[in-house]
Legacy VTK file of the C-alpha trace (Angstrom):
# vtk DataFile Version 3.0
C-alpha trace
ASCII
DATASET POLYDATA
POINTS 76 float
117.542 131.622 122.232
118.355 128.253 120.716
118.890 128.241 116.976
117.917 125.501 114.545
121.609 125.012 113.661
122.311 124.176 117.319
119.953 121.189 117.319
119.774 119.899 113.743
122.436 118.610 111.350
121.962 118.254 107.629
124.949 116.733 105.858
125.237 114.573 102.761
127.351 112.186 104.858
124.423 111.527 107.233
121.357 109.958 105.604
122.013 111.830 102.363
121.331 115.244 103.882
118.113 114.418 105.719
117.813 116.773 108.721
118.680 114.821 111.883
118.965 115.642 115.565
122.523 116.868 116.131
124.876 114.084 117.191
122.481 111.342 116.051
121.285 109.689 112.885
117.636 110.185 113.866
115.642 112.254 111.358
113.627 115.068 112.946
110.819 113.911 110.661
110.570 110.782 112.824
109.503 112.819 115.850
106.799 114.579 113.846
105.572 111.277 112.420
105.401 109.688 115.881
103.408 112.578 117.296
101.116 112.696 114.257
100.412 108.985 114.732
99.319 109.652 118.308
102.446 108.386 120.056
103.794 110.279 123.038
107.167 111.940 123.325
108.116 109.218 125.811
107.457 106.499 123.234
109.595 108.333 120.678
112.433 108.739 123.183
112.264 105.057 124.132
112.537 104.071 120.462
115.326 106.584 119.744
117.505 106.717 122.895
120.227 108.775 121.179
117.844 111.752 121.108
117.620 113.536 124.448
114.364 114.830 125.880
115.910 118.313 125.819
116.688 118.029 122.085
113.156 116.914 121.264
111.519 119.578 123.428
113.731 122.330 122.013
112.923 121.221 118.474
109.194 121.278 119.173
109.395 124.660 120.898
111.416 126.209 118.072
109.090 124.766 115.439
106.054 126.076 117.317
107.629 129.515 117.636
108.522 129.634 113.944
104.921 128.806 113.023
103.492 131.392 115.403
105.866 134.056 114.095
104.628 133.564 110.502
100.843 133.162 110.618
100.220 134.919 107.290
102.624 132.624 105.424
100.934 129.521 106.798
97.407 130.694 105.962
98.319 131.528 102.371
LINES 1 77
76 0 1 2 3 4 5 6 7 8 9 10 11 12 13 14 15 16 17 18 19 20 21 22 23 24 25 26 27 28 29 30 31 32 33 34 35 36 37 38 39 40 41 42 43 44 45 46 47 48 49 50 51 52 53 54 55 56 57 58 59 60 61 62 63 64 65 66 67 68 69 70 71 72 73 74 75
């Protein structure tokens, strides 16, 4: 199973510690904001070509799984 540490970097040297896709300077927040605005994954990937489709899909899958594994925490 992929771990968050395998796909996300958070270092003070990169955007002051903002979580970014590993090997890029693209904040993971950007993907969430694109999707929330109604943009597709393809649009995000076109705008941020340093992020691979695999990275984005793995991030979304891991985030989904983390939410599903903690339903009581989210509802509280």
